[in-house]
Structures are given as C-alpha cells and as structure tokens.
C-alpha positions in Angstrom: -23.0 45.9 9.8 -26.2 43.9 9.6 -24.7 41.2 11.8 -23.7 44.0 14.5 -27.3 45.4 14.4 -28.8 42.1 14.8 -26.7 41.2 17.8 -27.6 44.6 19.3 -31.3 44.3 18.6 -31.3 40.9 20.0 -29.6 42.1 23.3 -32.0 45.0 23.5 -35.0 42.7 23.2 -33.8 40.3 25.9 -33.3 43.3 28.2 -36.8 44.6 27.5 -38.4 41.0 28.2 -36.4 40.7 31.5 -37.6 44.2 32.8 -41.1 43.3 31.7 -41.0 40.2 33.7 -39.4 41.9 36.9 -42.0 44.5 36.7 -44.8 42.3 36.6 -43.2 40.2 39.5 -42.4 43.2 41.8 -45.8 44.3 41.8 -47.1 41.0 42.9 -44.6 40.5 45.5 -45.6 44.1 47.0 -48.9 42.2 48.4 -52.3 41.3 47.6 -53.3 43.6 44.9 -56.9 43.1 45.4 -56.6 44.4 49.0 -54.7 47.3 47.7 -57.3 48.3 45.3 -60.4 47.7 47.7 -58.8 49.8 50.4 -57.9 49.1 54.1 -61.6 49.3 55.1 -63.0 46.7 52.8 -64.6 43.4 53.8 -63.5 40.0 52.5 -66.5 40.2 50.0 -65.5 43.4 48.7 -61.8 42.2 48.3 -63.3 39.0 46.3 -65.5 41.1 44.0 -62.3 43.2 43.2 -60.3 40.2 42.6 -62.6 38.8 40.1 -63.4 42.1 38.4 -59.7 42.8 37.7 -58.8 39.0 36.8 -56.6 38.5 40.0 -58.1 35.3 40.7 -56.4 33.7 37.8 -53.2 31.8 38.0 -50.1 34.3 37.9 -48.7 32.6 34.7 -52.0 33.3 32.9 -51.9 37.0 34.1 -48.3 37.5 33.1 -49.0 36.2 29.6 -52.2 38.2 29.3 -50.4 41.4 30.5 -47.4 40.7 28.0 -49.7 40.2 25.0 -51.5 43.3 25.7 -48.4 45.4 26.4 -47.0 44.3 23.2 -49.9 46.0 21.3 -49.7 49.2 23.6 -52.6 48.1 25.9 -51.4 48.5 29.5 -55.0 48.3 31.0 -56.8 50.9 32.9 -55.5 52.9 35.9 -57.0 52.0 39.3 -56.6 55.6 40.6 -56.8 57.7 37.5 -59.6 55.6 35.9 -58.4 55.9 32.5 -56.3 54.1 30.0 -52.7 53.8 31.2 -51.2 54.5 27.7 -53.3 57.6 27.2 -52.1 58.8 30.8 -48.3 58.1 30.1 -48.3 59.6 26.6 -49.9 62.8 27.6 -47.0 63.2 30.3 -44.2 61.9 28.2 -43.4 65.1 26.4 -42.7 66.7 29.6 -40.3 64.2 30.8 -38.6 64.0 27.3 -38.2 67.8 27.2 -36.8 68.0 30.6 -34.2 65.1 29.9 -33.2 66.7 26.5 -32.7 70.0 27.9 -30.6 68.6 31.0 -28.4 66.6 28.5 -27.9 69.6 26.3 -26.8 71.8 29.2 -24.6 69.1 30.4 -22.8 68.5 27.3 -22.5 72.4 26.6 -20.8 72.5 30.0 -18.9 69.2 30.2 -17.5 69.0 26.7 -15.6 72.4 26.6 -14.6 71.9 30.2 -13.1 68.6 29.6 -11.2 69.6 26.5 -9.6 72.6 28.4 -8.7 70.1 31.3 -7.2 67.9 29.1 -5.0 70.5 27.3 -4.0 72.1 30.6 -3.3 68.7 32.3 -1.9 69.3 35.7 -2.2 72.8 35.8 -4.3 75.0 38.1 -7.3 75.4 35.8 -7.4 71.4 35.5 -7.5 71.1 39.5 -10.3 73.6 39.6 -12.3 72.0 36.9 -11.7 68.7 38.6 -12.8 70.2 42.0 -16.0 71.7 40.1 -16.8 68.1 38.8 -16.3 66.5 42.4 -18.8 69.1 44.0 -21.3 68.4 41.2 -21.3 64.7 41.7 -21.4 65.1 45.7 -24.2 67.6 45.5 -28.0 66.1 46.1 -30.1 67.1 43.2 -33.2 68.0 45.4 -31.1 70.2 47.6 -29.7 72.0 44.5 -33.3 72.5 43.2 -34.4 74.1 46.4 -31.7 76.5 46.3 -32.1 77.4 42.6 -35.7 77.9 43.4 -35.1 80.3 46.5 -32.5 82.2 44.8 -33.7 82.7 41.1 -37.4 82.0 41.6 -38.4 83.7 45.0 -35.7 86.4 45.7 -34.8 87.5 42.1 -37.9 86.5 40.2 -36.1 85.8 37.1 -37.7 82.1 36.6 -40.8 80.3 37.4 -40.5 77.9 40.1 -43.1 75.3 39.1 -45.4 74.6 36.0 -44.6 73.7 32.5 -46.3 76.8 30.5 -43.0 78.2 28.9 -39.4 77.2 28.2 -38.3 79.2 31.2 -40.1 76.5 33.5 -37.5 73.8 32.2 -34.4 75.9 32.9 -33.9 75.2 36.6 -34.9 71.6 36.4 -32.6 71.2 33.3 -29.7 72.8 35.2 -30.4 70.3 38.3 -30.5 67.4 36.1 -27.4 68.5 34.1 -25.4 69.1 37.4 -25.5 65.3 37.9 -24.3 64.4 34.5 -21.5 67.1 34.0 -18.8 65.2 36.1 -19.1 61.9 34.3 -19.2 63.5 30.9 -16.4 65.9 31.7 -14.0 63.3 33.2 -14.6 61.0 30.2 -14.1 63.8 27.7 -10.8 64.8 29.7 -9.3 61.2 29.7 -10.3 60.6 26.1 -8.7 63.9 25.1 -5.5 63.1 26.9 -5.3 59.6 25.4 -5.8 61.2 22.0 -3.3 63.9 22.1 -0.5 61.2 23.0 -1.4 59.2 20.1 0.9 58.4 17.1 -1.4 59.9 14.5 -1.3 63.2 16.5 2.4 63.4 16.5 2.2 62.8 12.6 -0.2 65.7 12.4 2.2 68.0 14.2 4.9 66.8 12.0 2.8 67.8 8.9 2.5 71.3 10.4 -1.2 71.3 11.0 -2.6 73.9 13.4 -3.3 73.2 17.1 -7.0 73.9 16.6 -7.1 71.6 13.3 -5.5 68.8 15.6 -7.8 69.1 18.5 -11.1 69.5 16.6 -10.7 67.4 13.6 -8.4 64.4 14.8 -8.4 64.4 18.6 -12.0 65.1 19.1 -13.3 62.6 17.0 -11.6 59.6 18.6 -12.5 61.3 22.1 -16.0 61.4 21.3 -16.7 57.6 21.2 -16.9 56.8 24.9 -18.6 60.3 25.4 -21.6 59.3 23.0 -22.0 56.2 24.9 -22.3 57.8 28.3 -24.4 60.6 27.1 -26.9 58.1 26.0 -26.8 56.5 29.4 -27.0 59.6 31.2 -30.0 60.6 29.3 -31.6 57.3 30.5 -30.6 58.0 33.9 -32.2 61.5 33.4 -35.4 60.2 32.4 -35.7 57.5 34.8 -34.4 59.7 37.7 -36.6 62.7 37.0 -39.0 61.7 39.7 -37.1 63.8 42.2 -36.8 66.9 40.0 -40.4 66.7 38.7 -41.6 66.4 42.2 -39.7 69.4 43.4 -40.4 71.7 40.6 -44.0 70.3 40.2 -43.8 69.2 36.7 -46.4 66.7 35.9 -44.2 64.3 33.7 -43.8 60.5 33.7 -41.6 60.7 36.8 -44.3 62.6 38.9 -47.0 60.0 37.5 -44.7 57.2 38.8 -44.5 58.8 42.2 -48.4 59.3 42.3 -49.0 55.6 41.2 -46.8 54.4 43.7 -48.1 56.3 46.5 -51.6 55.3 45.3 -50.9 51.5 44.7 -51.9 52.2 41.0 -49.8 49.1 39.9 -50.8 48.9 36.2 -49.3 52.5 35.9 -46.2 51.5 37.7 -45.6 48.5 35.5 -46.2 50.6 32.4 -43.8 53.4 33.4 -41.2 50.9 34.3 -41.4 49.2 31.2 -41.7 52.4 29.0 -38.5 53.7 30.7 -36.7 50.5 30.2 -37.4 50.5 26.5 -36.3 54.3 26.2 -33.2 53.5 28.0 -32.4 50.5 25.9 -33.2 52.3 22.4 -30.7 55.0 23.8 -27.9 52.6 24.5 -28.6 50.7 21.1 -28.5 54.2 19.3 -25.1 55.0 20.9 -23.8 51.5 19.8 -24.6 52.1 16.3 -23.2 55.7 16.4 -20.0 54.4 17.7 -19.9 51.7 15.1 -20.1 54.5 12.5 -17.5 56.4 14.2 -15.1 53.4 14.5 -15.6 50.5 12.1 -13.4 48.2 14.2 -16.4 47.9 16.5 -18.7 46.3 13.7 -16.6 43.2 13.8 -16.3 43.0 17.8 
C-alpha cells in the first residue's frame, strides 16, 4: 500500500509541476506583461518603469524560479487589478466555489446512481430507453442556457429561488442543478454499465443460488464492485465542476474562484490567473489521488498494479 501511495504521490507532484510551468509560460506568451499592466495609453518610459517595478526586466528563467519558490510557500504575489495579495483574494472566494461544486456533485450522485441502477436492472425495457434519452439530453444541453431557463422560471416567474448572490443555501440550488446536469449522464451511464457487468458475474449467480434476496444481492454485492469506476469519475467530475464553474458563477453572479478567474483574464491580472490555474490543478490532482486510494481500499488488487 505504501508503494502504491508513493507512486501516486509522485505522479501528482509531476502533474502539479507541469501545470505550474504551463501557467507561467502561457501568461508570458500572451504578450508583454509590462504593456498590459501600464495600459494602452502609456508611454515607453511608463512601460519601462512598470517592467522594473514588477521584475519583468529579469530573465524568464529567473522570474520562473522566483515565482515557483514563492508559490511553494503560498505567496502568489499581489494582484495587479485588485491591489491585494493573491492568496488572500483566492481563499476568500474559494469557499463559494467549493460549496457550489459539492452541491452540484451531491445532486448529480443522488440522481445518477438510482437512475443508473434502475436502468441496469431494467435493461432493454422502456424505462431504460427513457433514462438513456434523458441522459443524452442532459449532455447536449448548454449549461448557460439551462441556467437562464431556471432563472426565468423559478426565479422571476415563480419567485421560489433567488437568482443571484450567496447569502443563503437557496442561492446554491439553481447553480448546483445546472452543474449537476452536466455530470449526471456520465455518472449514470457508468453506474448502469458497472451494474450490468456485476449482475452477470459468477459471484452474483452464487449469491442467487444461496437464496439471498434481490435487494441484498444488488446493494451488498453488485453495488460494491460497480462503485469503483463511479468513485473515479465522480472525483473527475468534481474537478470539472470546480474548474468549469466560471460560466455558472458568471451567470448567477456568484463571486467565487471561477468568477475571479474571468475578472482576472479580462483585466490582464496575470498573477491571479496563474494562481487560480495552479490551485484548480492542485485540487483536481488531489481529487483523483483520493479516488485512486479509495479504489485501492475497495479493490486490493489495484495496490499491486
């Protein structure tokens, strides 16, 4: 188990270093940062002052290692636009994005898992086709369009839910539903295929021969093995939700990390952009690492893989 954990930690570290390098390189490829900071109406003298003030006159390699050394201790510099520490800015917005992602994942799992099990147990029947059609529609539906429809229907016409802000738990219901709708098809299909494979396995036939009830066979035996791929895809979907929340946060005016990323990109606030990309990559890597460890607990054969 320790060797398995060490291999996964090494891979996670390499992924984070790769993302860190690309985040730095892409901001430099976007153009001269000094010109972006100084503004389009600045003179050459103004640009040179800005370049020296922010250390942009140093070699790129030196700038890179300086940023890496500071990022490793949580110092991402100061925001060009907000004029405060990037770390303070991000961690003040992170709870909103995490809450939104967890709400979305919770809704997705509570819908996808039962539908996937029902679809598998009724394979080939009308209910199976109806559930598959719903999953197809969910995957094809643009998230921003669904968000606008929910806002108009439940926010403006019916007045059941607030359409913007983060004051209460009701503010996260519609954004959570929109995020969940994009994750439900993948989770449901994986649950369905996993249950179909599990129900046709030899140990299920043995359990039936022993006279175990259908409920016990489905919940205690088949669901355990079908859950392993679902755990992995759930972690990946949560990472997608956190990274892709920029659209949802913009539509519903939720000032989380996604909305911060949009603001920073539009204002050429490169320190903040770099930090957001790195943070989301770290969270995504930790989620996949946690999923691998949980799968190793569920299936000891994976520890020797």
